[in-house]
C-alpha positions as CSV (number, residue, x, y, z in Angstrom):
1,M,0.0,0.0,0.0
2,L,1.5,3.3,-1.1
3,N,1.4,6.4,1.2
4,L,-0.3,9.0,-0.9
5,D,0.4,12.7,-0.5
6,V,-2.6,14.9,0.1
7,V,-2.2,16.5,-3.4
8,V,-2.7,13.1,-5.1
9,I,-5.7,12.4,-2.9
10,V,-7.2,15.7,-3.8
11,I,-6.6,15.2,-7.5
12,I,-8.1,11.7,-7.4
13,L,-11.2,12.9,-5.4
14,A,-11.7,15.8,-7.9
15,N,-11.5,13.3,-10.8
16,V,-14.0,11.0,-9.1
17,L,-16.5,13.7,-8.1
18,I,-16.4,15.6,-11.4
19,S,-16.5,12.4,-13.5
20,L,-19.5,11.1,-11.5
21,K,-21.2,14.5,-12.0
22,G,-20.6,14.3,-15.7
23,L,-21.8,10.7,-16.0
24,N,-25.1,11.6,-14.3
25,D,-25.6,15.1,-15.9
26,F,-25.4,15.0,-19.8
27,S,-25.5,18.9,-20.1
28,F,-22.6,19.2,-17.6
29,F,-20.6,16.6,-19.6
30,E,-21.3,18.3,-22.9
31,R,-20.5,21.8,-21.5
32,Y,-17.0,20.8,-20.2
33,K,-15.8,18.0,-22.5
34,F,-12.9,18.7,-24.9
35,N,-14.5,19.8,-28.1
36,I,-12.8,21.5,-31.0
37,G,-15.8,23.6,-32.1
38,G,-16.4,24.8,-28.5
39,I,-12.7,25.7,-27.9
40,R,-12.5,27.6,-31.2
41,R,-15.6,29.5,-30.1
42,G,-13.6,30.7,-27.1
43,E,-14.6,28.1,-24.5
44,Q,-11.1,27.7,-23.2
45,L,-12.2,26.2,-19.8
46,R,-12.8,22.9,-21.7
47,M,-9.0,22.6,-22.1
48,L,-8.7,22.0,-18.3
49,A,-12.2,20.8,-17.3
50,S,-12.2,17.9,-19.8
51,G,-9.3,16.4,-17.9
52,F,-11.6,15.7,-15.0
53,L,-14.3,14.0,-17.0
54,H,-14.3,10.3,-18.0
55,V,-16.5,8.2,-20.4
56,D,-17.2,5.5,-17.8
57,I,-16.1,4.1,-14.5
58,M,-13.4,1.8,-16.0
59,H,-11.9,4.8,-17.8
60,L,-11.8,6.7,-14.6
61,F,-10.4,3.7,-12.6
62,F,-7.6,3.0,-15.0
63,N,-6.4,6.6,-15.0
64,M,-6.5,6.9,-11.2
65,F,-5.0,3.5,-10.7
66,T,-2.0,4.5,-12.9
67,L,-1.7,7.9,-11.1
68,Y,-1.8,6.1,-7.7
69,F,1.3,4.0,-8.6
70,F,3.5,6.6,-10.3
71,A,2.7,9.9,-8.6
72,P,4.7,9.0,-5.4
73,D,7.9,8.6,-7.5
74,V,7.5,12.2,-8.8
75,I,6.5,13.8,-5.5
76,E,9.3,12.1,-3.5
77,N,12.0,13.2,-5.9
78,L,10.7,16.6,-7.1
79,G,8.2,17.8,-4.6
80,N,4.5,18.6,-4.4
81,V,4.5,21.9,-6.4
82,Q,6.6,20.4,-9.1
83,F,4.3,17.4,-9.3
84,L,1.3,19.7,-9.7
85,I,3.0,21.6,-12.5
86,I,3.8,18.4,-14.3
87,Y,0.3,17.1,-13.9
88,F,-1.5,20.2,-15.1
89,G,1.2,21.1,-17.6
90,S,0.9,17.6,-19.2
91,L,-2.9,17.9,-19.2
92,L,-2.8,21.1,-21.1
93,L,-0.1,20.1,-23.5
94,G,-1.9,16.9,-24.2
95,N,-5.0,18.9,-25.1
96,L,-3.0,21.3,-27.1
97,F,-1.7,18.3,-29.2
98,S,-5.3,17.2,-29.7
99,L,-6.3,20.8,-30.7
100,F,-3.4,20.9,-33.2
101,F,-4.0,17.6,-34.8
102,H,-7.8,17.9,-35.0
103,K,-8.1,21.7,-35.5
104,D,-10.3,21.4,-38.5
105,E,-12.6,18.6,-37.1
106,Y,-15.2,20.8,-35.3
107,H,-17.1,17.8,-33.9
108,Y,-14.0,16.1,-32.4
109,S,-14.5,15.5,-28.7
110,A,-12.5,13.8,-25.9
111,V,-12.4,13.5,-22.1
112,G,-10.1,12.0,-19.5
113,A,-7.0,12.6,-17.4
114,S,-4.9,10.4,-19.7
115,G,-2.7,13.3,-20.9
116,A,-1.9,14.3,-17.3
117,V,-1.4,10.8,-16.2
118,S,0.9,10.1,-19.2
119,G,3.0,13.1,-18.1
120,V,3.3,11.7,-14.6
121,L,4.1,8.3,-15.9
122,Y,6.8,9.6,-18.3
123,S,8.2,11.8,-15.5
124,S,8.5,8.7,-13.2
125,I,10.3,6.8,-16.1
126,L,12.8,9.6,-16.5
127,I,13.6,9.5,-12.8
128,F,13.7,5.7,-12.6
129,P,14.4,4.5,-16.1
130,E,15.6,1.1,-15.0
131,K,12.6,0.4,-12.7
132,K,10.6,-2.5,-13.9
133,L,6.9,-2.3,-14.7
134,Y,4.7,-5.3,-14.2
135,F,1.4,-6.2,-15.6
136,A,-1.3,-8.2,-13.8
137,F,-2.0,-10.4,-16.8
138,L,1.7,-11.6,-17.0
139,P,3.8,-13.6,-14.5
140,F,5.4,-11.1,-12.2
141,E,8.8,-12.8,-11.9
142,N,9.5,-13.2,-15.6
143,F,7.8,-10.3,-17.5
144,G,8.9,-7.1,-15.9
145,I,9.5,-4.4,-18.5
146,K,12.1,-1.7,-17.8
147,G,10.6,1.7,-17.6
148,Y,12.6,3.3,-20.5
149,L,11.6,0.4,-22.8
150,F,8.0,0.8,-21.9
151,G,8.2,4.6,-22.4
152,V,9.6,4.3,-25.9
153,A,7.1,1.6,-26.9
154,Y,4.2,3.6,-25.4
155,L,5.0,6.7,-27.5
156,L,5.7,4.7,-30.6
157,Y,2.3,3.0,-30.2
158,S,0.7,6.4,-29.7
159,I,2.3,7.6,-33.0
160,Y,0.8,4.5,-34.7
161,G,-2.6,5.2,-33.1
162,M,-2.5,8.8,-34.2
163,K,-1.6,7.9,-37.8
164,N,-4.1,5.1,-38.1
165,R,-6.9,6.4,-35.8
166,T,-7.0,3.1,-33.9
167,G,-9.7,2.7,-31.3
168,N,-11.7,5.3,-29.5
169,I,-8.5,6.6,-27.9
170,G,-7.0,10.1,-27.7
171,H,-3.5,9.0,-28.8
172,D,-2.4,12.6,-29.5
173,A,-3.4,13.6,-25.9
174,H,-1.4,10.7,-24.5
175,F,1.6,11.7,-26.6
176,G,1.4,15.4,-25.8
177,G,1.0,14.6,-22.1
178,A,4.1,12.4,-22.1
179,V,6.0,15.2,-23.9
180,G,4.9,17.6,-21.2
181,G,6.1,15.2,-18.4
182,Y,9.4,14.8,-20.3
183,I,10.1,18.5,-20.8
184,I,8.9,19.8,-17.4
185,T,10.7,17.0,-15.5
186,L,14.0,17.9,-17.2
187,I,13.5,21.6,-16.3
188,F,13.0,20.7,-12.7
189,A,15.7,18.0,-12.5
190,P,18.6,19.0,-14.8
191,F,20.8,16.6,-12.7
192,L,19.3,13.8,-14.8
193,F,21.4,15.0,-17.8
194,K,24.5,13.8,-15.8
195,E,22.9,10.7,-14.3
196,N,20.8,9.4,-17.2
197,L,21.8,11.2,-20.4
198,L,21.6,8.0,-22.5
199,M,18.1,7.3,-21.2
200,I,17.0,10.9,-21.9
201,G,18.2,10.4,-25.4
202,L,16.4,7.1,-25.9
203,L,13.1,8.5,-24.5
204,A,13.4,11.4,-26.9
205,I,13.5,9.2,-30.0
206,P,9.7,8.9,-30.4
207,I,9.3,12.7,-29.9
208,I,11.8,13.3,-32.7
209,I,10.1,10.7,-34.9
210,L,6.7,12.4,-34.4
211,F,8.2,15.9,-35.2
212,V,9.8,14.5,-38.4
213,M,6.6,12.8,-39.5
214,Q,4.6,15.9,-38.9
215,R,7.0,18.0,-40.9
216,L,6.9,15.5,-43.8
217,G,3.1,15.5,-43.7
218,K,3.0,11.8,-42.7
219,L,0.4,12.4,-40.0
């Protein structure tokens, strides 16, 4: 059982309460979800509020479960204020990515804390790149995946998802959130350039690939 800091508890409670409100109040959900047309009309609050709405309980649970496991790594090494900046900075950058890649799709909508959580996850991986991640559906002893390998694979899959529009998933928000976690963590922890320069370079590879693909018009 992890000892959660009060800021994580507050964020989880806010996600639960606002998500439940949205699931039971259609007009509330529609008013605050991420929607290209609404944002381009000047409804900028959607950029933040949409990160506290979820499409269903499982969507909410998965995001909060991931946050529960990775937030302590960030807080213990960087601090509460820095964690909050990473969380909200990643949320906003994730939505900015969505806005950029879907700017002409006025009906495009999305919700969820996935961008923020991706930023926290990527921040944790930067701090502990060799830490193994385990998955409940695989034998614990034999199938741990090192954090930096998972981080690279996660973003490469996000690029694939963005290009092929796979599933009902906001791959661009996931990618943008991870980029936010990557950049902000390095600003707060420049010592990582001395300790884990190789890992920083490896984790940057998908970001460079996305930039090149976008410049070449491949997305």
